[in-house]
Structure formats: structure tokens, C-alpha cells
N, CA, C and O atoms as CSV, one atom per row, in Angstrom:
chain,resi,resn,atom,element,x,y,z
A,1,MET,N,N,-9.801,-10.909,-23.635
A,1,MET,CA,C,-10.874,-11.641,-23.026
A,1,MET,C,C,-11.809,-10.575,-22.616
A,1,MET,O,O,-11.523,-9.593,-21.932
A,2,LYS,N,N,-13.122,-10.926,-23.185
A,2,LYS,CA,C,-14.309,-9.991,-22.980
A,2,LYS,C,C,-15.344,-10.856,-22.296
A,2,LYS,O,O,-15.596,-12.021,-22.600
A,3,ILE,N,N,-15.997,-10.044,-21.193
A,3,ILE,CA,C,-16.828,-10.720,-20.256
A,3,ILE,C,C,-17.911,-9.856,-20.000
A,3,ILE,O,O,-17.575,-8.774,-19.520
A,4,THR,N,N,-19.238,-10.046,-20.203
A,4,THR,CA,C,-20.253,-9.151,-19.939
A,4,THR,C,C,-20.927,-9.725,-18.656
A,4,THR,O,O,-21.435,-10.843,-18.578
A,5,ALA,N,N,-20.857,-8.797,-17.662
A,5,ALA,CA,C,-21.529,-9.025,-16.306
A,5,ALA,C,C,-22.481,-8.086,-15.892
A,5,ALA,O,O,-22.172,-6.896,-15.950
A,6,ARG,N,N,-23.709,-8.455,-15.437
A,6,ARG,CA,C,-24.648,-7.560,-15.138
A,6,ARG,C,C,-25.236,-7.580,-13.570
A,6,ARG,O,O,-25.843,-6.651,-13.038
A,7,THR,N,N,-24.966,-8.630,-13.075
A,7,THR,CA,C,-25.263,-8.881,-11.589
A,7,THR,C,C,-24.112,-9.138,-10.739
A,7,THR,O,O,-23.085,-9.578,-11.256
A,8,PRO,N,N,-24.176,-8.904,-9.458
A,8,PRO,CA,C,-23.138,-9.032,-8.499
A,8,PRO,C,C,-22.505,-10.862,-8.509
A,8,PRO,O,O,-21.358,-11.211,-8.229
A,9,ASP,N,N,-23.402,-11.563,-8.825
A,9,ASP,CA,C,-22.905,-12.886,-9.113
A,9,ASP,C,C,-22.321,-13.159,-10.341
A,9,ASP,O,O,-21.492,-14.069,-10.378
A,10,GLN,N,N,-22.593,-12.546,-11.361
A,10,GLN,CA,C,-21.810,-12.536,-12.673
A,10,GLN,C,C,-20.539,-11.858,-12.555
A,10,GLN,O,O,-19.547,-12.422,-13.016
A,11,ILE,N,N,-20.434,-10.788,-12.031
A,11,ILE,CA,C,-19.164,-10.018,-11.625
A,11,ILE,C,C,-18.424,-10.857,-10.897
A,11,ILE,O,O,-17.258,-11.044,-11.245
A,12,GLY,N,N,-18.885,-11.440,-9.897
A,12,GLY,CA,C,-17.787,-12.382,-8.966
A,12,GLY,C,C,-17.446,-13.536,-9.771
A,12,GLY,O,O,-16.279,-13.918,-9.857
A,13,ASN,N,N,-18.459,-14.145,-10.401
A,13,ASN,CA,C,-17.909,-15.312,-11.212
A,13,ASN,C,C,-16.862,-14.938,-12.212
A,13,ASN,O,O,-15.869,-15.655,-12.335
A,14,ALA,N,N,-17.038,-13.760,-13.000
A,14,ALA,CA,C,-16.118,-13.352,-13.918
A,14,ALA,C,C,-14.855,-12.986,-13.266
A,14,ALA,O,O,-13.857,-13.279,-13.924
A,15,LEU,N,N,-14.665,-12.450,-12.202
A,15,LEU,CA,C,-13.346,-12.144,-11.614
A,15,LEU,C,C,-12.788,-13.513,-11.106
A,15,LEU,O,O,-11.573,-13.706,-11.163
A,16,ARG,N,N,-13.519,-14.349,-10.674
A,16,ARG,CA,C,-12.855,-15.809,-10.225
A,16,ARG,C,C,-12.311,-16.440,-11.532
A,16,ARG,O,O,-11.188,-16.936,-11.623
A,17,ARG,N,N,-13.169,-16.374,-12.477
A,17,ARG,CA,C,-12.494,-17.149,-13.621
A,17,ARG,C,C,-11.267,-16.374,-14.310
A,17,ARG,O,O,-10.380,-17.045,-14.837
A,18,VAL,N,N,-11.205,-15.032,-14.314
A,18,VAL,CA,C,-9.886,-14.513,-14.686
A,18,VAL,C,C,-8.782,-14.648,-13.860
A,18,VAL,O,O,-7.638,-14.792,-14.292
A,19,ARG,N,N,-9.124,-14.600,-12.519
A,19,ARG,CA,C,-8.150,-14.955,-11.596
A,19,ARG,C,C,-7.487,-16.156,-11.603
A,19,ARG,O,O,-6.267,-16.259,-11.475
A,20,LYS,N,N,-8.421,-17.267,-11.781
A,20,LYS,CA,C,-7.934,-18.546,-12.092
A,20,LYS,C,C,-7.030,-18.657,-13.292
A,20,LYS,O,O,-5.924,-19.197,-13.257
A,21,ALA,N,N,-7.590,-18.095,-14.384
A,21,ALA,CA,C,-6.875,-18.262,-15.603
A,21,ALA,C,C,-5.618,-17.518,-15.778
A,21,ALA,O,O,-4.879,-17.708,-16.744
A,22,LYS,N,N,-5.369,-16.634,-14.800
A,22,LYS,CA,C,-4.038,-16.137,-14.565
A,22,LYS,C,C,-3.146,-16.662,-13.580
A,22,LYS,O,O,-2.093,-16.117,-13.247
A,23,GLY,N,N,-3.647,-17.862,-13.067
A,23,GLY,CA,C,-2.935,-18.651,-11.953
A,23,GLY,C,C,-2.741,-17.981,-10.652
A,23,GLY,O,O,-1.759,-18.155,-9.931
A,24,MET,N,N,-3.754,-17.191,-10.394
A,24,MET,CA,C,-3.558,-16.581,-9.040
A,24,MET,C,C,-4.463,-16.941,-8.167
A,24,MET,O,O,-5.620,-17.203,-8.496
A,25,THR,N,N,-4.017,-16.990,-6.936
A,25,THR,CA,C,-4.909,-17.263,-5.849
A,25,THR,C,C,-5.622,-16.119,-5.048
A,25,THR,O,O,-5.203,-14.966,-5.151
A,26,GLN,N,N,-6.570,-16.388,-4.344
A,26,GLN,CA,C,-7.211,-14.983,-3.583
A,26,GLN,C,C,-6.211,-14.414,-2.768
A,26,GLN,O,O,-6.238,-13.214,-2.493
A,27,LYS,N,N,-5.093,-15.377,-2.247
A,27,LYS,CA,C,-4.189,-14.589,-1.531
A,27,LYS,C,C,-3.325,-13.896,-2.107
A,27,LYS,O,O,-2.692,-13.072,-1.447
A,28,ASP,N,N,-3.071,-14.074,-3.581
A,28,ASP,CA,C,-2.224,-13.287,-4.340
A,28,ASP,C,C,-2.870,-11.997,-4.579
A,28,ASP,O,O,-2.212,-10.961,-4.476
A,29,VAL,N,N,-4.267,-11.980,-4.928
A,29,VAL,CA,C,-4.850,-10.818,-5.124
A,29,VAL,C,C,-5.105,-9.938,-3.843
A,29,VAL,O,O,-5.170,-8.709,-3.853
A,30,SER,N,N,-5.237,-10.727,-2.769
A,30,SER,CA,C,-5.195,-9.887,-1.384
A,30,SER,C,C,-3.577,-9.291,-1.159
A,30,SER,O,O,-3.308,-8.299,-0.481
A,31,ALA,N,N,-2.837,-9.922,-1.704
A,31,ALA,CA,C,-1.456,-9.191,-1.516
A,31,ALA,C,C,-1.303,-7.877,-2.283
A,31,ALA,O,O,-0.657,-6.921,-1.852
A,32,ARG,N,N,-1.978,-7.905,-3.511
A,32,ARG,CA,C,-1.840,-6.925,-4.512
A,32,ARG,C,C,-2.732,-5.777,-4.028
A,32,ARG,O,O,-2.406,-4.643,-4.378
A,33,THR,N,N,-3.763,-5.930,-3.303
A,33,THR,CA,C,-4.855,-5.027,-3.006
A,33,THR,C,C,-4.803,-4.601,-1.543
A,33,THR,O,O,-5.373,-3.566,-1.197
A,34,ASN,N,N,-4.207,-5.287,-0.755
A,34,ASN,CA,C,-4.224,-4.856,0.625
A,34,ASN,C,C,-5.608,-5.150,1.324
A,34,ASN,O,O,-6.016,-4.579,2.335
A,35,LEU,N,N,-6.347,-6.265,0.521
A,35,LEU,CA,C,-7.855,-6.521,1.054
A,35,LEU,C,C,-7.549,-7.974,1.685
A,35,LEU,O,O,-6.697,-8.748,1.249
A,36,ARG,N,N,-8.339,-8.192,2.716
A,36,ARG,CA,C,-8.493,-9.385,3.244
A,36,ARG,C,C,-8.999,-10.475,2.168
A,36,ARG,O,O,-9.776,-10.167,1.264
A,37,VAL,N,N,-8.463,-11.843,2.355
A,37,VAL,CA,C,-8.963,-12.749,1.581
A,37,VAL,C,C,-10.323,-13.093,1.631
A,37,VAL,O,O,-10.941,-13.536,0.663
A,38,ALA,N,N,-10.828,-12.883,2.819
A,38,ALA,CA,C,-12.266,-13.069,3.082
A,38,ALA,C,C,-13.120,-11.825,2.083
A,38,ALA,O,O,-14.212,-12.078,1.572
A,39,THR,N,N,-12.583,-10.789,1.955
A,39,THR,CA,C,-13.069,-9.847,1.154
A,39,THR,C,C,-13.235,-10.324,-0.313
A,39,THR,O,O,-14.281,-10.317,-0.962
A,40,ILE,N,N,-11.967,-10.753,-0.729
A,40,ILE,CA,C,-12.038,-11.236,-2.214
A,40,ILE,C,C,-13.023,-12.424,-2.336
A,40,ILE,O,O,-13.606,-12.514,-3.417
A,41,SER,N,N,-13.260,-13.230,-1.508
A,41,SER,CA,C,-13.882,-14.346,-1.260
A,41,SER,C,C,-15.523,-13.927,-1.523
A,41,SER,O,O,-16.202,-14.480,-2.389
A,42,SER,N,N,-16.014,-12.896,-0.658
A,42,SER,CA,C,-17.191,-12.202,-0.658
A,42,SER,C,C,-17.362,-11.638,-2.059
A,42,SER,O,O,-18.397,-11.937,-2.655
A,43,LEU,N,N,-16.598,-10.971,-2.568
A,43,LEU,CA,C,-16.723,-10.403,-3.902
A,43,LEU,C,C,-17.019,-11.556,-4.822
A,43,LEU,O,O,-18.119,-11.590,-5.374
A,44,GLU,N,N,-16.149,-12.484,-5.029
A,44,GLU,CA,C,-16.121,-13.596,-5.885
A,44,GLU,C,C,-17.465,-14.341,-5.566
A,44,GLU,O,O,-18.019,-15.012,-6.437
A,45,ASN,N,N,-17.911,-14.228,-4.466
A,45,ASN,CA,C,-19.385,-15.192,-4.161
A,45,ASN,C,C,-20.674,-14.125,-4.606
A,45,ASN,O,O,-21.850,-14.455,-4.451
A,46,GLY,N,N,-20.335,-13.042,-5.075
A,46,GLY,CA,C,-21.614,-12.134,-5.366
A,46,GLY,C,C,-22.158,-11.283,-4.647
A,46,GLY,O,O,-23.254,-10.824,-4.968
A,47,ASP,N,N,-21.400,-10.820,-3.325
A,47,ASP,CA,C,-21.955,-10.247,-2.410
A,47,ASP,C,C,-22.433,-8.994,-3.045
A,47,ASP,O,O,-21.616,-8.311,-3.662
A,48,PRO,N,N,-23.665,-8.624,-2.959
A,48,PRO,CA,C,-24.209,-7.151,-3.513
A,48,PRO,C,C,-23.687,-6.037,-2.577
A,48,PRO,O,O,-23.734,-4.915,-3.083
A,49,GLY,N,N,-23.218,-6.105,-1.373
A,49,GLY,CA,C,-22.816,-5.110,-0.728
A,49,GLY,C,C,-21.331,-4.860,-0.614
A,49,GLY,O,O,-20.797,-4.281,0.331
A,50,THR,N,N,-20.710,-5.362,-1.687
A,50,THR,CA,C,-19.424,-5.084,-1.941
A,50,THR,C,C,-19.078,-3.492,-2.307
A,50,THR,O,O,-19.848,-2.955,-3.103
A,51,GLN,N,N,-18.277,-2.921,-1.923
A,51,GLN,CA,C,-18.018,-1.437,-2.234
A,51,GLN,C,C,-17.402,-1.367,-3.625
A,51,GLN,O,O,-16.652,-2.249,-4.043
A,52,MET,N,N,-17.750,-0.271,-4.340
A,52,MET,CA,C,-16.941,-0.033,-5.632
A,52,MET,C,C,-15.585,-0.038,-5.511
A,52,MET,O,O,-14.958,-0.708,-6.332
A,53,ARG,N,N,-14.880,0.672,-4.512
A,53,ARG,CA,C,-13.499,0.739,-4.447
A,53,ARG,C,C,-12.858,-0.575,-4.176
A,53,ARG,O,O,-11.652,-0.726,-4.372
A,54,THR,N,N,-13.657,-1.580,-3.709
A,54,THR,CA,C,-13.088,-3.028,-3.667
A,54,THR,C,C,-13.161,-3.568,-4.860
A,54,THR,O,O,-12.187,-4.199,-5.272
A,55,VAL,N,N,-14.226,-3.443,-5.591
A,55,VAL,CA,C,-14.101,-4.157,-7.197
A,55,VAL,C,C,-13.066,-3.427,-7.730
A,55,VAL,O,O,-12.132,-4.130,-8.114
A,56,LEU,N,N,-12.925,-2.175,-7.885
A,56,LEU,CA,C,-11.968,-1.370,-8.616
A,56,LEU,C,C,-10.408,-1.752,-8.183
A,56,LEU,O,O,-9.486,-1.634,-8.989
A,57,SER,N,N,-10.253,-2.128,-7.094
A,57,SER,CA,C,-8.926,-2.708,-6.584
A,57,SER,C,C,-8.761,-3.892,-7.297
A,57,SER,O,O,-7.860,-3.996,-8.130
A,58,VAL,N,N,-9.610,-4.874,-7.033
A,58,VAL,CA,C,-9.505,-6.189,-7.742
A,58,VAL,C,C,-9.373,-6.166,-9.234
A,58,VAL,O,O,-8.589,-6.920,-9.811
A,59,LEU,N,N,-10.045,-5.406,-9.790
A,59,LEU,CA,C,-9.866,-5.069,-11.300
A,59,LEU,C,C,-8.463,-4.802,-11.548
A,59,LEU,O,O,-7.848,-5.390,-12.438
A,60,ALA,N,N,-7.854,-3.797,-10.671
A,60,ALA,CA,C,-6.462,-3.351,-11.213
A,60,ALA,C,C,-5.512,-4.375,-10.815
A,60,ALA,O,O,-4.492,-4.528,-11.487
A,61,ALA,N,N,-5.773,-5.196,-9.643
A,61,ALA,CA,C,-4.851,-6.261,-9.351
A,61,ALA,C,C,-4.741,-7.300,-10.410
A,61,ALA,O,O,-3.701,-7.904,-10.671
A,62,LEU,N,N,-5.984,-7.481,-11.051
A,62,LEU,CA,C,-6.043,-8.439,-12.292
A,62,LEU,C,C,-5.722,-7.837,-13.546
A,62,LEU,O,O,-5.893,-8.520,-14.556
A,63,ASP,N,N,-5.314,-6.751,-13.644
A,63,ASP,CA,C,-4.917,-6.195,-14.863
A,63,ASP,C,C,-6.194,-6.012,-15.704
A,63,ASP,O,O,-6.057,-6.266,-16.900
A,64,LEU,N,N,-7.375,-5.628,-15.303
A,64,LEU,CA,C,-8.521,-5.505,-15.939
A,64,LEU,C,C,-9.308,-4.034,-15.875
A,64,LEU,O,O,-9.161,-3.314,-14.888
A,65,GLU,N,N,-10.089,-3.666,-16.910
A,65,GLU,CA,C,-10.677,-2.600,-17.061
A,65,GLU,C,C,-12.217,-2.562,-16.597
A,65,GLU,O,O,-12.833,-3.627,-16.592
A,66,PHE,N,N,-12.791,-1.505,-16.250
A,66,PHE,CA,C,-14.269,-1.404,-15.993
A,66,PHE,C,C,-14.684,-0.567,-17.209
A,66,PHE,O,O,-14.231,0.548,-17.465
A,67,VAL,N,N,-15.466,-1.137,-17.824
A,67,VAL,CA,C,-15.996,-0.338,-19.185
A,67,VAL,C,C,-17.522,-0.229,-19.125
A,67,VAL,O,O,-18.193,-1.181,-18.725
A,68,VAL,N,N,-18.036,0.842,-19.490
A,68,VAL,CA,C,-19.490,1.135,-19.560
A,68,VAL,C,C,-19.918,1.182,-20.832
A,68,VAL,O,O,-19.420,1.988,-21.618
A,69,GLN,N,N,-20.853,0.362,-21.182
A,69,GLN,CA,C,-21.397,0.623,-22.662
A,69,GLN,C,C,-22.920,0.297,-22.594
A,69,GLN,O,O,-23.457,-0.068,-21.548
A,70,ASP,N,N,-23.574,0.449,-23.764
A,70,ASP,CA,C,-24.973,0.375,-23.763
A,70,ASP,C,C,-25.177,-1.276,-23.698
A,70,ASP,O,O,-24.360,-2.107,-24.097
A,71,ARG,N,N,-26.309,-1.505,-23.172
A,71,ARG,CA,C,-26.722,-2.971,-23.193
A,71,ARG,C,C,-27.082,-3.587,-24.639
A,71,ARG,O,O,-27.889,-3.031,-25.383
A,72,VAL,N,N,-26.540,-4.560,-24.911
A,72,VAL,CA,C,-26.696,-5.378,-26.141
A,72,VAL,C,C,-27.876,-6.102,-25.959
A,72,VAL,O,O,-27.832,-6.925,-25.045
A,73,GLN,N,N,-29.057,-6.003,-26.669
A,73,GLN,CA,C,-30.131,-6.821,-26.802
A,73,GLN,C,C,-29.796,-8.261,-27.444
A,73,GLN,O,O,-29.140,-8.419,-28.473
A,74,GLU,N,N,-30.298,-9.169,-26.744
A,74,GLU,CA,C,-30.003,-10.705,-27.217
A,74,GLU,C,C,-30.993,-10.798,-28.323
A,74,GLU,O,O,-32.071,-10.204,-28.292
A,75,SER,N,N,-30.635,-11.488,-29.209
A,75,SER,CA,C,-31.411,-11.953,-30.366
A,75,SER,C,C,-32.635,-12.824,-29.861
A,75,SER,O,O,-32.534,-13.759,-29.067
A,76,GLN,N,N,-33.814,-12.369,-30.448
A,76,GLN,CA,C,-34.945,-13.010,-30.012
A,76,GLN,C,C,-35.413,-14.119,-31.042
A,76,GLN,O,O,-36.559,-14.154,-31.490
A,77,LEU,N,N,-34.523,-14.926,-31.339
A,77,LEU,CA,C,-34.937,-16.004,-32.422
A,77,LEU,C,C,-35.581,-17.159,-31.755
A,77,LEU,O,O,-35.224,-17.627,-30.674
A,78,SER,N,N,-36.615,-17.602,-32.531
A,78,SER,CA,C,-37.487,-18.819,-32.118
A,78,SER,C,C,-36.882,-19.957,-32.753
A,78,SER,O,O,-36.025,-19.905,-33.634
A,79,ILE,N,N,-37.418,-21.052,-32.213
A,79,ILE,CA,C,-37.124,-22.428,-32.738
A,79,ILE,C,C,-37.291,-22.271,-34.281
A,79,ILE,O,O,-36.428,-22.722,-35.033
A,80,GLU,N,N,-38.354,-21.659,-34.736
A,80,GLU,CA,C,-38.830,-21.713,-36.196
A,80,GLU,C,C,-37.728,-21.040,-36.981
A,80,GLU,O,O,-37.445,-21.488,-38.092
A,81,ASP,N,N,-37.116,-20.050,-36.514
A,81,ASP,CA,C,-36.215,-18.823,-37.198
A,81,ASP,C,C,-34.984,-19.761,-37.452
A,81,ASP,O,O,-34.408,-19.611,-38.529
A,82,ILE,N,N,-34.549,-20.644,-36.642
A,82,ILE,CA,C,-33.427,-21.534,-36.564
A,82,ILE,C,C,-33.528,-22.317,-37.947
A,82,ILE,O,O,-32.700,-22.242,-38.854
A,83,PHE,N,N,-34.509,-22.962,-37.945
A,83,PHE,CA,C,-34.677,-24.086,-38.834
A,83,PHE,C,C,-35.244,-23.577,-40.208
A,83,PHE,O,O,-35.459,-24.396,-41.102
A,84,SER,N,N,-35.462,-22.384,-40.371
A,84,SER,CA,C,-35.964,-22.025,-41.813
A,84,SER,C,C,-34.941,-21.519,-42.581
A,84,SER,O,O,-35.152,-21.182,-43.746
């Protein structure tokens, strides 16, 4: 599964979707990371103050990787381009 996230809200939403897709609860992630459920919830809700080590711990608990890559520019198609 490949998800692009650029903001704290997008990161939180992506982690929530992956967690649920794996059939895990916030309590399951908490047990794997030794983080409080409230911390997992805060991360999933897009708290911009979340520490990087917290994000990395949750990524590891969900068996995910953190990848840095060049930003892909979205296509700037206009409505006219679509129908020509």
C-alpha cells in the first residue's frame, strides 16, 4: 500500500487507515509501542506537536517504512484538456 502524506492531518489519517486495515485497535498499537492510547489518538488526529520518535514507533508497530522522496507535481489538466 502506498500513501502520500504531506501534513500532520494526512499522516494521522493514513496511520489510522492502515491500522484499521490491519484489524488493529489503538490499544494494540499502544501495547506494541509502550505509548499511551491518548498519544496514538493524538497522532491519528493530526496533532502537529507529535514527536518524530512517536511517529517512527507507530510506523514500526504497523510494519511500515518512512520514505523520503522528491515531491511529485500533480498534473495541471484543465477541463478542456480532458475532453479534447
